[in-house]
C-alpha positions as CSV (number, residue, x, y, z in Angstrom):
1,M,0.1,0.0,0.1
2,V,1.3,3.5,-0.9
3,V,0.9,6.1,1.5
4,P,0.7,9.5,0.2
5,T,3.0,12.3,1.4
6,G,2.2,15.8,2.8
7,A,3.0,16.9,-0.6
8,T,0.9,14.6,-2.5
9,V,-2.1,15.3,-0.1
10,H,-1.7,19.2,-0.8
11,S,-1.3,18.5,-4.4
12,Q,-4.6,16.7,-4.3
13,I,-6.5,19.1,-2.5
14,G,-5.1,21.4,-4.9
15,A,-6.4,19.6,-8.0
16,D,-9.8,19.1,-6.5
17,Q,-10.3,22.7,-5.5
18,H,-9.1,23.6,-9.1
19,R,-11.7,21.2,-10.5
20,F,-14.5,22.5,-8.2
21,N,-13.5,26.1,-9.0
22,R,-13.5,25.4,-12.7
23,G,-17.1,23.7,-12.6
24,V,-18.7,26.6,-10.6
25,I,-16.9,29.4,-12.8
26,Q,-18.3,27.6,-15.9
27,T,-21.6,27.5,-14.5
28,N,-21.6,31.1,-13.3
29,T,-20.5,32.2,-16.4
30,R,-23.6,30.4,-18.1
31,Y,-25.8,32.1,-15.6
32,T,-24.1,35.5,-16.4
33,A,-24.6,34.7,-20.1
34,R,-28.3,34.0,-19.6
35,S,-28.9,37.2,-17.6
36,R,-27.0,39.7,-19.8
37,P,-25.9,40.2,-23.5
38,P,-23.4,37.9,-24.6
39,A,-19.9,39.3,-23.8
40,A,-16.7,37.5,-24.2
41,A,-14.9,40.1,-22.1
42,A,-17.1,39.9,-19.1
43,S,-17.1,36.2,-19.2
44,S,-13.2,36.3,-19.0
45,R,-13.4,38.5,-16.2
46,I,-15.6,36.2,-14.3
47,V,-13.4,33.5,-15.0
48,A,-10.3,35.3,-13.7
49,T,-11.7,36.9,-10.8
50,A,-14.5,34.8,-9.3
51,P,-14.0,35.2,-5.7
52,R,-13.8,32.7,-3.2
53,I,-16.5,33.0,-0.1
54,V,-16.1,30.9,3.0
55,I,-18.9,30.7,5.5
56,I,-18.2,29.1,8.8
57,G,-21.0,27.8,10.5
58,A,-24.5,26.4,9.1
59,G,-26.7,27.5,11.6
60,F,-29.7,30.3,10.8
61,G,-27.4,32.9,9.9
62,G,-24.7,30.7,7.9
63,L,-27.4,28.9,6.1
64,A,-29.6,31.9,5.4
65,C,-26.4,33.7,3.8
66,A,-25.5,30.6,1.8
67,R,-29.0,29.9,0.3
68,S,-29.3,34.0,-0.5
69,L,-25.8,33.5,-2.5
70,H,-27.3,30.9,-4.8
71,R,-26.8,32.9,-8.0
72,A,-23.4,34.5,-7.0
73,A,-20.7,34.5,-9.3
74,A,-18.5,33.2,-6.7
75,V,-16.8,29.8,-5.3
76,L,-18.8,29.2,-2.2
77,T,-17.6,27.1,0.8
78,L,-19.7,26.3,3.9
79,I,-17.7,24.8,6.9
80,D,-19.4,23.2,9.9
81,Q,-18.4,20.6,12.5
82,R,-21.7,18.8,11.7
83,N,-23.3,17.8,8.8
84,F,-26.7,18.9,9.6
85,H,-28.4,22.1,10.0
86,L,-30.5,21.8,13.7
87,F,-33.6,23.7,14.3
88,Q,-32.7,24.9,17.9
89,P,-36.0,26.1,18.7
90,L,-37.4,22.7,18.9
91,L,-34.6,21.1,20.8
92,Y,-36.2,21.2,24.1
93,Q,-38.9,18.9,22.6
94,V,-36.1,16.3,21.7
95,A,-35.0,16.6,25.5
96,T,-38.1,15.9,26.7
97,A,-39.1,12.8,24.3
98,A,-41.8,14.6,22.1
99,L,-39.5,14.7,19.0
100,S,-36.7,12.5,17.7
101,P,-33.3,14.3,16.3
102,A,-34.3,13.8,12.9
103,D,-37.4,15.6,13.2
104,I,-35.5,18.7,13.6
105,G,-32.6,18.3,11.8
106,M,-31.7,18.4,8.1
107,P,-28.3,17.4,6.2
108,I,-26.8,20.3,5.0
109,R,-25.9,18.8,1.7
110,R,-29.4,17.8,0.8
111,I,-30.5,21.6,1.9
112,L,-27.9,22.9,-0.8
113,H,-27.8,19.9,-3.3
114,H,-29.2,22.3,-6.0
115,Q,-27.0,25.1,-5.6
116,R,-23.9,24.4,-8.1
117,N,-21.9,27.3,-6.8
118,A,-21.7,25.8,-3.2
119,R,-20.1,22.7,-1.5
120,V,-20.2,21.8,1.9
121,I,-17.0,20.9,4.4
122,L,-17.1,18.7,7.6
123,G,-14.4,20.1,9.9
124,R,-13.7,22.0,12.9
125,V,-12.0,25.2,12.9
126,E,-8.8,25.7,14.4
127,A,-7.5,29.4,13.2
128,I,-8.3,31.9,11.0
129,D,-5.3,33.8,9.3
130,Q,-6.5,37.2,8.3
131,R,-2.9,38.2,6.7
132,S,-3.0,35.2,4.3
133,H,-7.0,35.2,4.2
134,Q,-7.3,31.4,5.2
135,V,-9.3,29.3,7.3
136,L,-7.5,26.3,9.0
137,L,-9.2,23.3,10.0
138,S,-8.3,21.2,13.3
139,D,-6.8,17.4,12.9
140,T,-6.4,18.3,9.2
141,D,-3.9,20.0,7.3
142,Q,-6.8,21.3,4.9
143,V,-6.5,25.3,4.4
144,F,-9.3,27.2,3.0
145,P,-8.5,30.6,1.2
146,Y,-11.1,33.2,1.0
147,D,-11.8,36.5,-0.5
148,Y,-14.8,36.9,1.8
149,L,-15.3,35.3,5.0
150,V,-18.3,35.2,7.0
151,V,-18.4,33.7,10.5
152,A,-21.5,32.5,11.8
153,T,-20.6,29.9,14.4
154,G,-23.1,30.5,17.2
155,A,-23.2,30.0,20.8
156,R,-22.9,27.6,23.7
157,H,-24.3,27.6,27.1
158,A,-22.2,29.7,29.9
159,Y,-22.1,29.2,33.6
160,F,-21.0,32.8,34.5
161,G,-17.7,31.7,35.8
162,H,-18.7,28.4,37.3
163,D,-17.8,25.8,34.5
164,D,-17.9,23.1,37.4
165,W,-21.7,23.3,37.5
166,E,-21.8,21.8,33.7
167,P,-21.6,18.3,34.8
168,F,-24.5,18.4,37.3
169,A,-26.9,21.2,35.1
170,P,-26.3,20.5,31.3
171,G,-27.2,23.1,29.0
172,L,-29.3,22.8,25.8
173,K,-27.5,23.8,22.7
174,Q,-26.8,20.6,20.6
175,I,-28.5,17.2,19.6
176,E,-26.1,15.6,22.1
177,D,-27.3,18.0,24.9
178,A,-30.8,17.1,24.0
179,T,-30.5,13.4,24.1
180,A,-28.3,13.4,27.4
181,I,-31.0,15.5,29.1
182,R,-33.6,12.9,27.7
183,G,-31.6,10.2,29.3
184,R,-31.5,11.8,32.4
185,V,-35.2,12.9,32.9
186,L,-36.4,9.5,31.6
187,G,-33.8,7.6,33.5
188,A,-35.0,9.4,36.7
189,F,-38.1,7.7,36.5
190,E,-37.0,4.4,36.0
191,K,-34.6,4.9,39.0
192,A,-37.3,6.0,41.0
193,E,-39.3,2.9,40.5
194,V,-36.9,0.6,42.0
195,E,-35.7,3.1,44.9
196,T,-37.0,2.2,48.4
197,N,-35.6,4.9,50.2
198,P,-38.7,7.4,50.2
199,D,-36.2,10.7,50.5
200,E,-34.2,9.7,47.5
201,R,-37.4,8.7,45.5
202,R,-38.4,12.1,46.1
203,R,-35.3,13.6,44.8
204,L,-35.4,11.8,41.7
205,L,-38.9,12.9,41.0
206,S,-37.7,16.4,41.5
207,F,-36.4,18.5,38.5
208,A,-34.9,22.0,38.5
209,V,-34.6,24.3,35.4
210,I,-32.6,27.2,35.8
211,G,-33.0,30.4,33.7
212,A,-36.6,31.4,33.0
213,G,-36.1,32.7,29.2
214,P,-38.2,31.0,26.5
215,T,-36.0,28.0,26.6
216,G,-36.4,27.6,30.4
217,V,-40.1,28.1,30.3
218,E,-40.7,25.9,27.6
219,M,-38.4,23.0,29.0
220,A,-40.2,23.5,32.7
221,G,-43.7,23.1,31.0
222,A,-42.2,20.1,28.8
223,I,-41.0,18.3,31.8
224,A,-44.3,19.0,34.0
225,E,-46.2,17.4,31.0
226,L,-43.9,14.5,30.7
227,A,-44.0,13.7,34.0
228,K,-47.8,13.7,34.1
229,A,-47.6,11.2,31.2
230,E,-44.7,8.9,32.9
231,L,-46.3,8.7,36.0
232,A,-49.4,7.5,34.6
233,M,-47.5,4.7,33.1
234,P,-47.5,1.2,34.6
235,Y,-45.0,1.7,37.1
236,R,-45.7,-0.4,40.5
237,S,-43.8,2.1,42.7
238,I,-44.3,5.3,41.6
239,H,-47.6,5.3,39.5
240,G,-49.9,8.2,40.7
241,Q,-47.2,10.1,42.5
242,R,-46.6,13.5,41.4
243,A,-43.1,15.0,40.3
244,R,-41.8,18.3,41.4
245,I,-40.4,20.8,38.9
246,V,-39.0,24.0,40.0
247,L,-38.2,27.0,37.6
248,V,-35.7,29.3,39.2
249,E,-34.9,32.9,37.7
250,A,-32.4,35.5,38.9
251,G,-34.4,38.5,37.6
252,G,-37.6,39.6,38.7
253,Q,-40.0,38.0,36.1
254,I,-39.8,35.0,33.8
255,L,-39.5,35.8,30.3
256,P,-37.8,39.2,30.5
257,A,-38.0,40.1,26.9
258,F,-41.8,39.8,27.3
259,A,-44.5,42.5,28.4
260,P,-44.7,42.0,32.5
261,S,-48.7,41.3,31.8
262,L,-47.8,38.4,29.4
263,A,-45.1,37.2,31.9
264,I,-47.6,37.1,34.6
265,K,-49.8,34.8,32.3
266,A,-47.1,32.6,31.6
267,A,-46.1,32.1,35.2
268,R,-49.8,31.4,35.9
269,S,-49.9,28.6,33.3
270,L,-46.8,27.0,34.5
271,E,-48.2,26.9,37.9
272,R,-51.4,25.3,36.5
273,L,-49.3,22.9,35.4
274,G,-47.6,22.3,38.9
275,V,-44.4,24.0,38.1
276,E,-42.9,26.1,41.0
277,V,-41.9,29.5,39.8
278,R,-39.6,31.3,41.7
279,T,-38.3,34.5,41.0
280,G,-35.2,36.9,42.3
281,A,-33.7,33.5,43.1
282,R,-30.0,33.4,42.1
283,V,-28.3,30.2,41.7
284,E,-25.3,30.0,44.3
285,S,-24.2,26.3,43.6
286,C,-25.1,23.1,41.7
287,D,-24.3,19.6,42.8
288,A,-25.3,16.2,42.3
289,G,-27.7,16.7,44.7
290,G,-29.6,19.9,43.7
291,I,-29.1,23.5,43.8
292,I,-28.9,26.5,46.4
293,A,-30.8,29.5,45.1
294,A,-31.1,32.6,46.9
295,G,-29.8,30.9,50.2
296,Q,-32.5,27.9,50.0
297,R,-31.5,24.3,49.1
298,I,-33.5,22.7,46.4
299,E,-33.2,19.0,46.5
300,A,-33.5,17.7,42.8
301,R,-31.5,14.8,41.0
302,T,-32.0,16.3,37.5
303,L,-31.1,19.8,36.7
304,V,-31.4,21.8,33.4
305,W,-29.4,24.9,32.5
306,A,-30.9,27.4,30.6
307,A,-29.6,30.6,32.0
308,G,-26.9,32.0,29.9
309,V,-24.7,31.9,26.7
310,Q,-21.3,32.1,25.6
311,A,-20.2,32.8,22.1
312,S,-18.0,30.4,20.1
313,A,-14.1,31.0,19.9
314,A,-14.5,33.4,16.9
315,A,-12.8,36.1,18.7
316,R,-9.9,34.1,19.6
317,W,-9.5,32.9,16.0
318,L,-9.9,36.5,14.6
319,G,-7.5,37.9,17.2
320,V,-10.1,40.7,18.3
321,A,-11.6,41.6,21.6
322,A,-15.0,40.4,22.7
323,D,-17.9,41.5,24.9
324,H,-18.7,39.6,28.4
325,A,-20.4,36.9,26.4
326,G,-17.5,36.4,24.0
327,R,-19.2,38.1,21.0
328,V,-17.4,40.1,18.3
329,H,-18.0,43.7,18.0
330,V,-19.0,44.6,14.5
331,E,-19.5,47.6,12.1
332,P,-22.9,48.8,11.1
333,D,-22.7,46.7,8.1
334,L,-21.8,43.5,10.1
335,S,-18.1,43.5,9.2
336,L,-15.2,43.1,11.4
337,A,-13.5,46.6,12.3
338,G,-10.6,47.1,10.0
339,A,-11.2,44.0,7.7
340,A,-14.2,44.9,5.3
341,N,-14.1,41.1,3.8
342,V,-14.7,39.6,7.2
343,F,-18.2,39.5,8.4
344,V,-19.7,38.1,11.7
345,I,-23.3,37.3,12.4
346,G,-25.7,35.5,14.7
347,D,-24.9,34.6,18.2
348,T,-21.0,35.2,17.5
349,A,-21.7,39.0,16.8
350,A,-22.7,41.7,19.0
351,V,-24.8,44.1,17.1
352,P,-26.2,47.4,18.4
353,W,-30.1,47.6,18.4
354,R,-31.8,49.8,20.5
355,D,-32.3,51.6,23.7
356,G,-28.4,50.4,24.4
357,K,-29.2,46.7,23.9
358,D,-27.7,44.6,21.2
359,V,-30.0,42.7,18.7
360,P,-31.3,39.3,20.3
361,G,-29.6,36.0,19.9
362,I,-32.7,34.5,18.1
363,A,-33.2,32.6,14.7
364,P,-34.8,35.5,13.0
365,A,-32.2,37.7,14.1
366,A,-29.6,35.5,12.7
367,K,-31.4,34.9,9.3
368,Q,-31.7,38.7,8.8
369,E,-28.1,39.2,9.3
370,G,-27.3,36.3,7.0
371,A,-29.5,37.7,4.2
372,Y,-28.1,41.0,4.7
373,V,-24.5,40.2,4.3
374,A,-25.7,38.2,1.1
375,D,-27.1,41.0,-0.3
376,L,-23.9,43.2,0.4
377,L,-21.9,40.6,-1.0
378,L,-23.8,40.5,-4.3
379,R,-23.8,44.2,-4.5
380,R,-20.2,44.5,-4.2
381,L,-19.4,41.4,-6.6
382,G,-21.7,43.5,-9.3
383,G,-20.1,46.5,-8.5
384,N,-23.3,48.2,-7.3
385,P,-23.6,50.7,-4.4
386,A,-23.4,49.1,-1.0
387,P,-26.6,48.7,0.9
388,P,-27.6,51.0,4.0
389,P,-26.4,49.7,7.5
390,F,-27.9,46.7,8.8
391,S,-31.2,47.4,10.6
392,Y,-32.9,44.6,12.5
393,R,-36.7,44.1,12.2
394,H,-37.9,42.5,15.4
395,Q,-40.8,40.2,14.5
396,G,-41.9,39.5,18.1
397,D,-41.3,37.0,21.0
398,L,-42.9,33.5,21.4
399,A,-43.1,31.1,24.1
400,T,-44.9,28.1,24.7
401,I,-46.3,26.6,28.1
402,G,-47.1,23.0,27.6
403,R,-49.6,21.7,25.1
404,K,-52.4,24.0,25.4
405,S,-51.0,27.4,26.1
406,A,-48.4,30.1,24.8
407,V,-47.5,33.8,24.9
408,I,-46.8,35.6,21.8
409,D,-45.6,39.5,22.2
410,L,-45.8,41.3,18.7
411,G,-45.4,44.7,20.1
412,G,-49.1,46.2,19.4
413,L,-50.7,42.4,19.4
414,R,-50.1,40.4,22.8
415,V,-51.7,37.1,22.6
416,S,-51.9,34.3,25.2
417,G,-53.6,30.9,25.8
418,W,-54.5,28.5,23.3
419,L,-55.0,30.7,20.3
420,A,-51.3,31.9,20.9
421,W,-50.3,28.0,21.3
422,L,-51.8,27.5,17.7
423,L,-49.9,30.4,16.2
424,W,-46.7,29.5,17.7
425,G,-47.0,25.8,16.3
426,A,-47.7,27.2,13.0
427,A,-45.0,29.5,12.9
428,H,-42.3,26.7,14.1
429,I,-43.5,24.5,11.8
430,F,-43.4,26.9,8.8
431,F,-40.0,27.9,9.6
432,L,-38.6,24.3,9.9
433,I,-36.5,23.2,6.7
434,G,-37.8,20.4,4.4
435,F,-41.1,19.2,3.6
436,R,-40.5,15.9,5.4
437,N,-39.7,17.4,8.8
438,R,-42.6,19.7,8.7
439,V,-45.0,17.0,8.0
440,M,-43.4,14.9,11.0
441,V,-43.6,17.5,13.5
442,A,-47.2,18.2,12.6
443,M,-48.0,14.7,12.9
444,N,-46.1,14.1,16.3
445,W,-48.0,16.9,17.8
446,L,-51.2,16.0,16.7
447,W,-50.9,12.3,17.8
448,A,-49.5,13.8,21.4
449,Y,-52.1,16.5,21.5
450,W,-55.1,13.8,21.1
451,T,-53.6,10.9,22.8
452,H,-50.9,12.1,25.4
453,E,-48.3,9.9,24.1
454,R,-45.1,10.7,23.0
455,G,-43.0,8.6,20.5
456,A,-39.2,9.3,21.3
457,G,-39.1,8.0,24.9
458,L,-36.1,6.1,24.5
459,I,-33.3,6.1,26.8
460,T,-30.0,5.8,25.2
461,Q,-27.3,7.0,27.8
462,A,-25.2,4.2,29.6
463,D,-25.5,5.9,32.6
464,M,-29.2,7.1,32.8
465,T,-28.6,10.0,34.9
466,G,-25.3,11.0,33.0
467,R,-23.1,10.9,36.1
């Protein structure tokens, strides 16, 4: 067997890159010829100067940017450490056995398979060299040069300097997080079934959710409904017992981005589900047996962290300063200061908005930023004037509480209850990528609504509590 040398590998990568570039340039030349009067000189310029656009991250922002560039006369490379796009707003439903991972994920290649100017690379970014305009992937010797770079690498949960809490209170940002939490929650019922100590059984049937933003509120409501369904199952020791779910928030109200009137209605809906809502209770410690919040001990074997996020390592890659959440400060056109060909969007960017606040780290904001950068690049490539500075259009806030209630704040329009729940469901189904995913989620929701059954209640963790 002949093992290729490093030079051979580089040569092969270069050859592959050349063949890919040639195919894309020819495709884009045909597109340009269809859109304009035939001009050999114009075609030559496209072949000679086709830019290389590299997008890091296939979340909402990166994918919106890539799809909006489908007609760009450019070589587009989309890099992500996973091969699928994840619809994060429904991740908590995977964690509570309402949906399976495949219902909210879609392979990136399938999404972009008709986009002939794009290719997808599976890999983890190690560094960005702005001097040589290159992106370096870790664990490989692959280097991807760029003329334009879009960084959209999202964020992870943060523990405000207490990273030692993570083993006890996992966050919810990736599929792996959701399946691990699902294993802990379902495993708690299984362990409680065989537990003979009443105090330990009570701790096993107690759950604490830390942070009462939309994710925390939705998670607490979903656990409450899951607990009711599970405890109605044919267990012998715990059948008919009640679980304890505590939602802890350091601020003065849950759902701080919502109007106080809607936050109050959401709290009442949670309480009707059996959730204990505790505001003004900052968490002081987490361990295997529970938490201490506002000086009071809450015994619970299963903890879920929904209190904060930390941006990816983009600031370190780019060699720039970051804010307290690790986000990169950007210019009004979302470019990096001093680097007009580098853009940072989504949860990775700190974008000024209004009243001294930054653009919120939600999916609609990331999609708007991705579409804006794509428009800017198309204008720049076409020699047209740049668009006005980015302006975020807030479309409203939504949160669901269980299977029949939600709150929606659209500024002038505020809706709660069953109607809001229908609107929330319709909006999430609409924004899912892929017809199959929309159909599967809708069918699962209808089935769960009428039967109270959950179709993804599998425990796949070797250690059911993750410890």
